mmJSON file of the N, C-alpha and C atoms, coordinates in Angstrom:
{"data_MODEL":{"atom_site":{
"group_PDB":["ATOM","ATOM","ATOM","ATOM","ATOM","ATOM","ATOM","ATOM","ATOM","ATOM","ATOM","ATOM","ATOM","ATOM","ATOM","ATOM","ATOM","ATOM","ATOM","ATOM","ATOM","ATOM","ATOM","ATOM","ATOM","ATOM","ATOM","ATOM","ATOM","ATOM","ATOM","ATOM","ATOM","ATOM","ATOM","ATOM","ATOM","ATOM","ATOM","ATOM","ATOM","ATOM","ATOM","ATOM","ATOM","ATOM","ATOM","ATOM","ATOM","ATOM","ATOM","ATOM","ATOM","ATOM","ATOM","ATOM","ATOM","ATOM","ATOM","ATOM","ATOM","ATOM","ATOM","ATOM","ATOM","ATOM","ATOM","ATOM","ATOM","ATOM","ATOM","ATOM","ATOM","ATOM","ATOM","ATOM","ATOM","ATOM","ATOM","ATOM","ATOM","ATOM","ATOM","ATOM","ATOM","ATOM","ATOM","ATOM","ATOM","ATOM","ATOM","ATOM","ATOM","ATOM","ATOM","ATOM","ATOM","ATOM","ATOM","ATOM","ATOM","ATOM","ATOM","ATOM","ATOM","ATOM","ATOM","ATOM","ATOM","ATOM","ATOM","ATOM","ATOM","ATOM","ATOM","ATOM","ATOM","ATOM","ATOM","ATOM","ATOM","ATOM","ATOM","ATOM","ATOM","ATOM","ATOM","ATOM","ATOM","ATOM","ATOM","ATOM","ATOM","ATOM","ATOM","ATOM","ATOM","ATOM","ATOM","ATOM","ATOM","ATOM","ATOM","ATOM","ATOM","ATOM","ATOM","ATOM","ATOM","ATOM","ATOM","ATOM","ATOM","ATOM","ATOM","ATOM","ATOM","ATOM","ATOM","ATOM","ATOM","ATOM","ATOM","ATOM","ATOM","ATOM","ATOM","ATOM","ATOM","ATOM","ATOM","ATOM","ATOM","ATOM","ATOM","ATOM","ATOM","ATOM","ATOM","ATOM","ATOM","ATOM","ATOM","ATOM","ATOM","ATOM","ATOM","ATOM","ATOM","ATOM","ATOM","ATOM","ATOM","ATOM","ATOM","ATOM","ATOM","ATOM","ATOM","ATOM","ATOM"],
"id":[1,2,3,4,5,6,7,8,9,10,11,12,13,14,15,16,17,18,19,20,21,22,23,24,25,26,27,28,29,30,31,32,33,34,35,36,37,38,39,40,41,42,43,44,45,46,47,48,49,50,51,52,53,54,55,56,57,58,59,60,61,62,63,64,65,66,67,68,69,70,71,72,73,74,75,76,77,78,79,80,81,82,83,84,85,86,87,88,89,90,91,92,93,94,95,96,97,98,99,100,101,102,103,104,105,106,107,108,109,110,111,112,113,114,115,116,117,118,119,120,121,122,123,124,125,126,127,128,129,130,131,132,133,134,135,136,137,138,139,140,141,142,143,144,145,146,147,148,149,150,151,152,153,154,155,156,157,158,159,160,161,162,163,164,165,166,167,168,169,170,171,172,173,174,175,176,177,178,179,180,181,182,183,184,185,186,187,188,189,190,191,192,193,194,195,196,197,198,199,200,201],
"type_symbol":["N","C","C","N","C","C","N","C","C","N","C","C","N","C","C","N","C","C","N","C","C","N","C","C","N","C","C","N","C","C","N","C","C","N","C","C","N","C","C","N","C","C","N","C","C","N","C","C","N","C","C","N","C","C","N","C","C","N","C","C","N","C","C","N","C","C","N","C","C","N","C","C","N","C","C","N","C","C","N","C","C","N","C","C","N","C","C","N","C","C","N","C","C","N","C","C","N","C","C","N","C","C","N","C","C","N","C","C","N","C","C","N","C","C","N","C","C","N","C","C","N","C","C","N","C","C","N","C","C","N","C","C","N","C","C","N","C","C","N","C","C","N","C","C","N","C","C","N","C","C","N","C","C","N","C","C","N","C","C","N","C","C","N","C","C","N","C","C","N","C","C","N","C","C","N","C","C","N","C","C","N","C","C","N","C","C","N","C","C","N","C","C","N","C","C","N","C","C","N","C","C"],
"label_atom_id":["N","CA","C","N","CA","C","N","CA","C","N","CA","C","N","CA","C","N","CA","C","N","CA","C","N","CA","C","N","CA","C","N","CA","C","N","CA","C","N","CA","C","N","CA","C","N","CA","C","N","CA","C","N","CA","C","N","CA","C","N","CA","C","N","CA","C","N","CA","C","N","CA","C","N","CA","C","N","CA","C","N","CA","C","N","CA","C","N","CA","C","N","CA","C","N","CA","C","N","CA","C","N","CA","C","N","CA","C","N","CA","C","N","CA","C","N","CA","C","N","CA","C","N","CA","C","N","CA","C","N","CA","C","N","CA","C","N","CA","C","N","CA","C","N","CA","C","N","CA","C","N","CA","C","N","CA","C","N","CA","C","N","CA","C","N","CA","C","N","CA","C","N","CA","C","N","CA","C","N","CA","C","N","CA","C","N","CA","C","N","CA","C","N","CA","C","N","CA","C","N","CA","C","N","CA","C","N","CA","C","N","CA","C","N","CA","C","N","CA","C","N","CA","C","N","CA","C","N","CA","C","N","CA","C"],
"label_alt_id":[null,null,null,null,null,null,null,null,null,null,null,null,null,null,null,null,null,null,null,null,null,null,null,null,null,null,null,null,null,null,null,null,null,null,null,null,null,null,null,null,null,null,null,null,null,null,null,null,null,null,null,null,null,null,null,null,null,null,null,null,null,null,null,null,null,null,null,null,null,null,null,null,null,null,null,null,null,null,null,null,null,null,null,null,null,null,null,null,null,null,null,null,null,null,null,null,null,null,null,null,null,null,null,null,null,null,null,null,null,null,null,null,null,null,null,null,null,null,null,null,null,null,null,null,null,null,null,null,null,null,null,null,null,null,null,null,null,null,null,null,null,null,null,null,null,null,null,null,null,null,null,null,null,null,null,null,null,null,null,null,null,null,null,null,null,null,null,null,null,null,null,null,null,null,null,null,null,null,null,null,null,null,null,null,null,null,null,null,null,null,null,null,null,null,null,null,null,null,null,null,null],
"label_comp_id":["MET","MET","MET","GLU","GLU","GLU","HIS","HIS","HIS","TRP","TRP","TRP","GLU","GLU","GLU","TYR","TYR","TYR","THR","THR","THR","LEU","LEU","LEU","GLN","GLN","GLN","SER","SER","SER","GLY","GLY","GLY","ASN","ASN","ASN","LYS","LYS","LYS","GLY","GLY","GLY","SER","SER","SER","TRP","TRP","TRP","ASP","ASP","ASP","TRP","TRP","TRP","GLU","GLU","GLU","TYR","TYR","TYR","ALA","ALA","ALA","SER","SER","SER","THR","THR","THR","GLY","GLY","GLY","GLY","GLY","GLY","ILE","ILE","ILE","LYS","LYS","LYS","LEU","LEU","LEU","ALA","ALA","ALA","SER","SER","SER","LYS","LYS","LYS","HIS","HIS","HIS","THR","THR","THR","SER","SER","SER","ASN","ASN","ASN","ASP","ASP","ASP","GLY","GLY","GLY","LYS","LYS","LYS","ILE","ILE","ILE","ILE","ILE","ILE","ASP","ASP","ASP","HIS","HIS","HIS","ALA","ALA","ALA","ASN","ASN","ASN","PRO","PRO","PRO","ARG","ARG","ARG","VAL","VAL","VAL","LEU","LEU","LEU","THR","THR","THR","SER","SER","SER","VAL","VAL","VAL","ASP","ASP","ASP","ASP","ASP","ASP","ALA","ALA","ALA","TYR","TYR","TYR","PHE","PHE","PHE","THR","THR","THR","ASP","ASP","ASP","PRO","PRO","PRO","ALA","ALA","ALA","LYS","LYS","LYS","MET","MET","MET","LEU","LEU","LEU","SER","SER","SER","GLY","GLY","GLY","LEU","LEU","LEU","HIS","HIS","HIS"],
"label_asym_id":["A","A","A","A","A","A","A","A","A","A","A","A","A","A","A","A","A","A","A","A","A","A","A","A","A","A","A","A","A","A","A","A","A","A","A","A","A","A","A","A","A","A","A","A","A","A","A","A","A","A","A","A","A","A","A","A","A","A","A","A","A","A","A","A","A","A","A","A","A","A","A","A","A","A","A","A","A","A","A","A","A","A","A","A","A","A","A","A","A","A","A","A","A","A","A","A","A","A","A","A","A","A","A","A","A","A","A","A","A","A","A","A","A","A","A","A","A","A","A","A","A","A","A","A","A","A","A","A","A","A","A","A","A","A","A","A","A","A","A","A","A","A","A","A","A","A","A","A","A","A","A","A","A","A","A","A","A","A","A","A","A","A","A","A","A","A","A","A","A","A","A","A","A","A","A","A","A","A","A","A","A","A","A","A","A","A","A","A","A","A","A","A","A","A","A","A","A","A","A","A","A"],
"label_entity_id":["1","1","1","1","1","1","1","1","1","1","1","1","1","1","1","1","1","1","1","1","1","1","1","1","1","1","1","1","1","1","1","1","1","1","1","1","1","1","1","1","1","1","1","1","1","1","1","1","1","1","1","1","1","1","1","1","1","1","1","1","1","1","1","1","1","1","1","1","1","1","1","1","1","1","1","1","1","1","1","1","1","1","1","1","1","1","1","1","1","1","1","1","1","1","1","1","1","1","1","1","1","1","1","1","1","1","1","1","1","1","1","1","1","1","1","1","1","1","1","1","1","1","1","1","1","1","1","1","1","1","1","1","1","1","1","1","1","1","1","1","1","1","1","1","1","1","1","1","1","1","1","1","1","1","1","1","1","1","1","1","1","1","1","1","1","1","1","1","1","1","1","1","1","1","1","1","1","1","1","1","1","1","1","1","1","1","1","1","1","1","1","1","1","1","1","1","1","1","1","1","1"],
"label_seq_id":[1,1,1,2,2,2,3,3,3,4,4,4,5,5,5,6,6,6,7,7,7,8,8,8,9,9,9,10,10,10,11,11,11,12,12,12,13,13,13,14,14,14,15,15,15,16,16,16,17,17,17,18,18,18,19,19,19,20,20,20,21,21,21,22,22,22,23,23,23,24,24,24,25,25,25,26,26,26,27,27,27,28,28,28,29,29,29,30,30,30,31,31,31,32,32,32,33,33,33,34,34,34,35,35,35,36,36,36,37,37,37,38,38,38,39,39,39,40,40,40,41,41,41,42,42,42,43,43,43,44,44,44,45,45,45,46,46,46,47,47,47,48,48,48,49,49,49,50,50,50,51,51,51,52,52,52,53,53,53,54,54,54,55,55,55,56,56,56,57,57,57,58,58,58,59,59,59,60,60,60,61,61,61,62,62,62,63,63,63,64,64,64,65,65,65,66,66,66,67,67,67],
"pdbx_PDB_ins_code":[null,null,null,null,null,null,null,null,null,null,null,null,null,null,null,null,null,null,null,null,null,null,null,null,null,null,null,null,null,null,null,null,null,null,null,null,null,null,null,null,null,null,null,null,null,null,null,null,null,null,null,null,null,null,null,null,null,null,null,null,null,null,null,null,null,null,null,null,null,null,null,null,null,null,null,null,null,null,null,null,null,null,null,null,null,null,null,null,null,null,null,null,null,null,null,null,null,null,null,null,null,null,null,null,null,null,null,null,null,null,null,null,null,null,null,null,null,null,null,null,null,null,null,null,null,null,null,null,null,null,null,null,null,null,null,null,null,null,null,null,null,null,null,null,null,null,null,null,null,null,null,null,null,null,null,null,null,null,null,null,null,null,null,null,null,null,null,null,null,null,null,null,null,null,null,null,null,null,null,null,null,null,null,null,null,null,null,null,null,null,null,null,null,null,null,null,null,null,null,null,null],
"Cartn_x":[-73.233,-72.179,-72.813,-72.459,-72.968,-71.869,-70.623,-69.508,-68.266,-67.479,-66.266,-65.14,-64.048,-62.853,-61.725,-60.884,-59.797,-58.552,-57.395,-56.121,-55.482,-55.19,-54.56,-53.071,-52.42,-50.974,-50.226,-50.79,-50.154,-50.248,-51.065,-51.269,-52.53,-53.125,-54.379,-55.469,-56.305,-57.393,-58.725,-59.745,-61.082,-62.113,-63.358,-64.437,-65.71,-66.612,-67.924,-68.978,-70.111,-71.274,-72.314,-73.001,-73.963,-75.362,-76.318,-77.727,-78.456,-79.513,-80.248,-81.72,-82.359,-83.797,-84.36,-85.561,-86.239,-87.022,-86.754,-87.408,-87.839,-89.106,-89.604,-89.243,-89.171,-88.839,-87.353,-86.523,-85.067,-84.431,-83.479,-82.768,-81.561,-81.55,-80.476,-79.814,-78.516,-77.816,-78.411,-78.747,-79.364,-78.528,-77.631,-76.831,-75.546,-74.436,-73.14,-72.611,-72.119,-71.581,-70.169,-69.202,-67.815,-67.57,-66.464,-66.13,-65.773,-65.473,-65.165,-66.339,-67.539,-68.744,-69.178,-68.443,-68.87,-70.075,-70.99,-72.196,-72.399,-72.686,-73.131,-74.572,-75.497,-76.918,-77.527,-78.018,-78.642,-80.125,-80.565,-81.957,-82.909,-83.778,-84.784,-84.509,-83.683,-83.431,-84.73,-84.846,-86.061,-85.706,-86.644,-86.485,-87.505,-87.019,-87.909,-88.247,-89.472,-89.869,-89.49,-89.266,-88.812,-88.151,-87.271,-86.569,-86.451,-86.727,-86.598,-85.158,-84.98,-83.645,-82.761,-83.349,-82.568,-81.683,-82.064,-81.238,-79.896,-79.789,-78.538,-77.784,-78.417,-77.772,-77.604,-78.385,-78.358,-77.703,-76.487,-75.778,-76.545,-77.492,-78.259,-79.309,-79.667,-80.655,-79.941,-80.545,-79.956,-80.849,-80.281,-81.068,-81.665,-81.004,-81.53,-82.862,-83.2,-84.465,-85.636,-85.378,-86.464,-87.348,-88.623,-89.564,-90.177],
"Cartn_y":[-119.708,-119.351,-118.555,-118.884,-118.154,-117.399,-117.867,-117.232,-117.375,-116.289,-116.296,-115.703,-116.424,-115.928,-115.84,-114.82,-114.642,-114.127,-114.343,-113.796,-113.104,-111.816,-111.046,-111.345,-110.981,-111.187,-110.486,-109.396,-108.659,-109.412,-110.46,-111.211,-110.796,-109.658,-109.229,-110.242,-110.497,-111.463,-110.77,-111.359,-110.822,-111.867,-111.496,-112.42,-111.635,-112.28,-111.717,-112.787,-112.391,-113.258,-112.787,-113.723,-113.419,-113.777,-112.897,-113.163,-113.199,-113.975,-114.167,-113.819,-113.487,-113.232,-113.959,-114.505,-115.127,-114.059,-113.944,-112.941,-113.593,-113.557,-114.143,-115.606,-116.32,-117.74,-118.031,-116.995,-117.156,-116.653,-117.401,-116.992,-116.148,-114.871,-113.937,-113.37,-113.094,-112.441,-111.054,-110.719,-109.424,-108.547,-109.163,-108.366,-109.126,-108.391,-108.952,-108.124,-108.78,-108.083,-108.597,-107.665,-108.06,-108.19,-108.864,-109.054,-107.736,-106.685,-105.388,-104.405,-104.929,-104.109,-103.434,-103.625,-103.037,-103.82,-103.113,-103.752,-103.374,-104.368,-104.153,-104.643,-103.713,-104.039,-103.85,-104.925,-104.867,-104.542,-104.189,-103.805,-104.894,-104.571,-105.527,-105.896,-106.922,-107.304,-107.786,-107.595,-108.046,-108.818,-109.613,-110.434,-109.96,-109.579,-109.123,-110.301,-110.34,-111.421,-111.126,-109.847,-109.486,-108.113,-107.882,-106.605,-106.295,-105.062,-104.617,-104.847,-105.443,-105.726,-104.489,-103.31,-102.077,-101.869,-102.429,-102.29,-102.991,-103.884,-104.598,-104.089,-103.206,-102.733,-101.219,-100.48,-99.016,-98.475,-97.907,-97.406,-96.317,-95.661,-94.612,-95.184,-96.453,-97.094,-97.497,-97.151,-97.472,-98.476,-99.607,-100.602,-100.04,-99.047,-98.449,-97.763,-97.494,-96.836,-97.797,-99.095,-100.074,-100.002,-100.185,-100.165,-101.519],
"Cartn_z":[12.906,13.808,14.953,16.169,17.32,18.063,17.925,18.628,17.761,17.699,16.889,17.712,17.853,18.541,17.526,17.692,16.739,17.441,16.801,17.257,16.067,16.215,15.144,15.095,14.009,13.887,15.016,15.529,16.628,17.947,17.982,19.217,19.962,19.563,20.197,19.9,20.911,20.757,20.941,20.39,20.542,20.219,20.391,20.051,19.772,19.062,18.741,18.986,19.55,19.682,18.68,18.049,17.003,17.475,17.224,17.491,16.155,16.084,14.835,14.999,13.892,13.851,12.635,12.785,11.645,10.908,9.624,8.791,7.494,7.218,5.976,5.826,6.946,6.9,6.776,6.843,6.749,8.032,8.561,9.768,9.355,9.773,9.41,10.655,10.545,11.654,11.846,13.098,13.365,14.283,15.075,16.007,16.343,16.371,16.754,17.922,18.957,20.121,20.388,20.499,20.749,22.244,22.587,23.994,24.685,23.919,24.533,24.437,24.126,24.184,22.895,21.812,20.538,20.012,19.335,18.821,17.358,16.545,15.17,15.152,14.998,15.055,13.673,13.097,11.768,11.876,13.064,13.329,12.878,11.955,11.486,10.036,9.81,8.427,7.786,6.493,5.826,4.567,4.139,2.952,1.928,0.765,-0.302,-1.209,-1.686,-2.586,-4.027,-4.343,-5.69,-5.645,-6.61,-6.731,-8.222,-8.586,-9.972,-10.437,-11.606,-12.145,-12.21,-12.324,-12.419,-11.191,-10.039,-8.843,-8.999,-9.964,-10.2,-11.422,-12.203,-13.426,-13.485,-12.731,-12.771,-11.508,-11.622,-10.438,-9.68,-10.344,-9.681,-8.726,-8.912,-8.031,-6.736,-5.631,-4.332,-3.604,-3.186,-2.46,-1.183,-0.606,0.627,0.383,-0.878,-1.195,-1.309,-1.184,-1.27,-0.036,-0.226,0.913,1.098],
"occupancy":[1.0,1.0,1.0,1.0,1.0,1.0,1.0,1.0,1.0,1.0,1.0,1.0,1.0,1.0,1.0,1.0,1.0,1.0,1.0,1.0,1.0,1.0,1.0,1.0,1.0,1.0,1.0,1.0,1.0,1.0,1.0,1.0,1.0,1.0,1.0,1.0,1.0,1.0,1.0,1.0,1.0,1.0,1.0,1.0,1.0,1.0,1.0,1.0,1.0,1.0,1.0,1.0,1.0,1.0,1.0,1.0,1.0,1.0,1.0,1.0,1.0,1.0,1.0,1.0,1.0,1.0,1.0,1.0,1.0,1.0,1.0,1.0,1.0,1.0,1.0,1.0,1.0,1.0,1.0,1.0,1.0,1.0,1.0,1.0,1.0,1.0,1.0,1.0,1.0,1.0,1.0,1.0,1.0,1.0,1.0,1.0,1.0,1.0,1.0,1.0,1.0,1.0,1.0,1.0,1.0,1.0,1.0,1.0,1.0,1.0,1.0,1.0,1.0,1.0,1.0,1.0,1.0,1.0,1.0,1.0,1.0,1.0,1.0,1.0,1.0,1.0,1.0,1.0,1.0,1.0,1.0,1.0,1.0,1.0,1.0,1.0,1.0,1.0,1.0,1.0,1.0,1.0,1.0,1.0,1.0,1.0,1.0,1.0,1.0,1.0,1.0,1.0,1.0,1.0,1.0,1.0,1.0,1.0,1.0,1.0,1.0,1.0,1.0,1.0,1.0,1.0,1.0,1.0,1.0,1.0,1.0,1.0,1.0,1.0,1.0,1.0,1.0,1.0,1.0,1.0,1.0,1.0,1.0,1.0,1.0,1.0,1.0,1.0,1.0,1.0,1.0,1.0,1.0,1.0,1.0,1.0,1.0,1.0,1.0,1.0,1.0],
"B_iso_or_equiv":[0.0,0.0,0.0,0.0,0.0,0.0,0.0,0.0,0.0,0.0,0.0,0.0,0.0,0.0,0.0,0.0,0.0,0.0,0.0,0.0,0.0,0.0,0.0,0.0,0.0,0.0,0.0,0.0,0.0,0.0,0.0,0.0,0.0,0.0,0.0,0.0,0.0,0.0,0.0,0.0,0.0,0.0,0.0,0.0,0.0,0.0,0.0,0.0,0.0,0.0,0.0,0.0,0.0,0.0,0.0,0.0,0.0,0.0,0.0,0.0,0.0,0.0,0.0,0.0,0.0,0.0,0.0,0.0,0.0,0.0,0.0,0.0,0.0,0.0,0.0,0.0,0.0,0.0,0.0,0.0,0.0,0.0,0.0,0.0,0.0,0.0,0.0,0.0,0.0,0.0,0.0,0.0,0.0,0.0,0.0,0.0,0.0,0.0,0.0,0.0,0.0,0.0,0.0,0.0,0.0,0.0,0.0,0.0,0.0,0.0,0.0,0.0,0.0,0.0,0.0,0.0,0.0,0.0,0.0,0.0,0.0,0.0,0.0,0.0,0.0,0.0,0.0,0.0,0.0,0.0,0.0,0.0,0.0,0.0,0.0,0.0,0.0,0.0,0.0,0.0,0.0,0.0,0.0,0.0,0.0,0.0,0.0,0.0,0.0,0.0,0.0,0.0,0.0,0.0,0.0,0.0,0.0,0.0,0.0,0.0,0.0,0.0,0.0,0.0,0.0,0.0,0.0,0.0,0.0,0.0,0.0,0.0,0.0,0.0,0.0,0.0,0.0,0.0,0.0,0.0,0.0,0.0,0.0,0.0,0.0,0.0,0.0,0.0,0.0,0.0,0.0,0.0,0.0,0.0,0.0,0.0,0.0,0.0,0.0,0.0,0.0],
"pdbx_formal_charge":[null,null,null,null,null,null,null,null,null,null,null,null,null,null,null,null,null,null,null,null,null,null,null,null,null,null,null,null,null,null,null,null,null,null,null,null,null,null,null,null,null,null,null,null,null,null,null,null,null,null,null,null,null,null,null,null,null,null,null,null,null,null,null,null,null,null,null,null,null,null,null,null,null,null,null,null,null,null,null,null,null,null,null,null,null,null,null,null,null,null,null,null,null,null,null,null,null,null,null,null,null,null,null,null,null,null,null,null,null,null,null,null,null,null,null,null,null,null,null,null,null,null,null,null,null,null,null,null,null,null,null,null,null,null,null,null,null,null,null,null,null,null,null,null,null,null,null,null,null,null,null,null,null,null,null,null,null,null,null,null,null,null,null,null,null,null,null,null,null,null,null,null,null,null,null,null,null,null,null,null,null,null,null,null,null,null,null,null,null,null,null,null,null,null,null,null,null,null,null,null,null],
"auth_seq_id":[1,1,1,2,2,2,3,3,3,4,4,4,5,5,5,6,6,6,7,7,7,8,8,8,9,9,9,10,10,10,11,11,11,12,12,12,13,13,13,14,14,14,15,15,15,16,16,16,17,17,17,18,18,18,19,19,19,20,20,20,21,21,21,22,22,22,23,23,23,24,24,24,25,25,25,26,26,26,27,27,27,28,28,28,29,29,29,30,30,30,31,31,31,32,32,32,33,33,33,34,34,34,35,35,35,36,36,36,37,37,37,38,38,38,39,39,39,40,40,40,41,41,41,42,42,42,43,43,43,44,44,44,45,45,45,46,46,46,47,47,47,48,48,48,49,49,49,50,50,50,51,51,51,52,52,52,53,53,53,54,54,54,55,55,55,56,56,56,57,57,57,58,58,58,59,59,59,60,60,60,61,61,61,62,62,62,63,63,63,64,64,64,65,65,65,66,66,66,67,67,67],
"auth_comp_id":["MET","MET","MET","GLU","GLU","GLU","HIS","HIS","HIS","TRP","TRP","TRP","GLU","GLU","GLU","TYR","TYR","TYR","THR","THR","THR","LEU","LEU","LEU","GLN","GLN","GLN","SER","SER","SER","GLY","GLY","GLY","ASN","ASN","ASN","LYS","LYS","LYS","GLY","GLY","GLY","SER","SER","SER","TRP","TRP","TRP","ASP","ASP","ASP","TRP","TRP","TRP","GLU","GLU","GLU","TYR","TYR","TYR","ALA","ALA","ALA","SER","SER","SER","THR","THR","THR","GLY","GLY","GLY","GLY","GLY","GLY","ILE","ILE","ILE","LYS","LYS","LYS","LEU","LEU","LEU","ALA","ALA","ALA","SER","SER","SER","LYS","LYS","LYS","HIS","HIS","HIS","THR","THR","THR","SER","SER","SER","ASN","ASN","ASN","ASP","ASP","ASP","GLY","GLY","GLY","LYS","LYS","LYS","ILE","ILE","ILE","ILE","ILE","ILE","ASP","ASP","ASP","HIS","HIS","HIS","ALA","ALA","ALA","ASN","ASN","ASN","PRO","PRO","PRO","ARG","ARG","ARG","VAL","VAL","VAL","LEU","LEU","LEU","THR","THR","THR","SER","SER","SER","VAL","VAL","VAL","ASP","ASP","ASP","ASP","ASP","ASP","ALA","ALA","ALA","TYR","TYR","TYR","PHE","PHE","PHE","THR","THR","THR","ASP","ASP","ASP","PRO","PRO","PRO","ALA","ALA","ALA","LYS","LYS","LYS","MET","MET","MET","LEU","LEU","LEU","SER","SER","SER","GLY","GLY","GLY","LEU","LEU","LEU","HIS","HIS","HIS"],
"auth_asym_id":["A","A","A","A","A","A","A","A","A","A","A","A","A","A","A","A","A","A","A","A","A","A","A","A","A","A","A","A","A","A","A","A","A","A","A","A","A","A","A","A","A","A","A","A","A","A","A","A","A","A","A","A","A","A","A","A","A","A","A","A","A","A","A","A","A","A","A","A","A","A","A","A","A","A","A","A","A","A","A","A","A","A","A","A","A","A","A","A","A","A","A","A","A","A","A","A","A","A","A","A","A","A","A","A","A","A","A","A","A","A","A","A","A","A","A","A","A","A","A","A","A","A","A","A","A","A","A","A","A","A","A","A","A","A","A","A","A","A","A","A","A","A","A","A","A","A","A","A","A","A","A","A","A","A","A","A","A","A","A","A","A","A","A","A","A","A","A","A","A","A","A","A","A","A","A","A","A","A","A","A","A","A","A","A","A","A","A","A","A","A","A","A","A","A","A","A","A","A","A","A","A"],
"auth_atom_id":["N","CA","C","N","CA","C","N","CA","C","N","CA","C","N","CA","C","N","CA","C","N","CA","C","N","CA","C","N","CA","C","N","CA","C","N","CA","C","N","CA","C","N","CA","C","N","CA","C","N","CA","C","N","CA","C","N","CA","C","N","CA","C","N","CA","C","N","CA","C","N","CA","C","N","CA","C","N","CA","C","N","CA","C","N","CA","C","N","CA","C","N","CA","C","N","CA","C","N","CA","C","N","CA","C","N","CA","C","N","CA","C","N","CA","C","N","CA","C","N","CA","C","N","CA","C","N","CA","C","N","CA","C","N","CA","C","N","CA","C","N","CA","C","N","CA","C","N","CA","C","N","CA","C","N","CA","C","N","CA","C","N","CA","C","N","CA","C","N","CA","C","N","CA","C","N","CA","C","N","CA","C","N","CA","C","N","CA","C","N","CA","C","N","CA","C","N","CA","C","N","CA","C","N","CA","C","N","CA","C","N","CA","C","N","CA","C","N","CA","C","N","CA","C","N","CA","C","N","CA","C","N","CA","C"],
"pdbx_PDB_model_num":[1,1,1,1,1,1,1,1,1,1,1,1,1,1,1,1,1,1,1,1,1,1,1,1,1,1,1,1,1,1,1,1,1,1,1,1,1,1,1,1,1,1,1,1,1,1,1,1,1,1,1,1,1,1,1,1,1,1,1,1,1,1,1,1,1,1,1,1,1,1,1,1,1,1,1,1,1,1,1,1,1,1,1,1,1,1,1,1,1,1,1,1,1,1,1,1,1,1,1,1,1,1,1,1,1,1,1,1,1,1,1,1,1,1,1,1,1,1,1,1,1,1,1,1,1,1,1,1,1,1,1,1,1,1,1,1,1,1,1,1,1,1,1,1,1,1,1,1,1,1,1,1,1,1,1,1,1,1,1,1,1,1,1,1,1,1,1,1,1,1,1,1,1,1,1,1,1,1,1,1,1,1,1,1,1,1,1,1,1,1,1,1,1,1,1,1,1,1,1,1,1]
}}}
């Protein structure tokens, strides 16, 4: 998806443009910009080749702590 337009139940309309980056051989969304100037920037997404299973079973493990 490169562009998304929407109409809310209130009748308000908007749109978002999507930019992509290739990371680890995978194309991932890296930045979204709305028609009114809002930006969601995912910075530099990365692809991990492996993750300790504890990140999926132990609530104390935080994915943000991965390097």
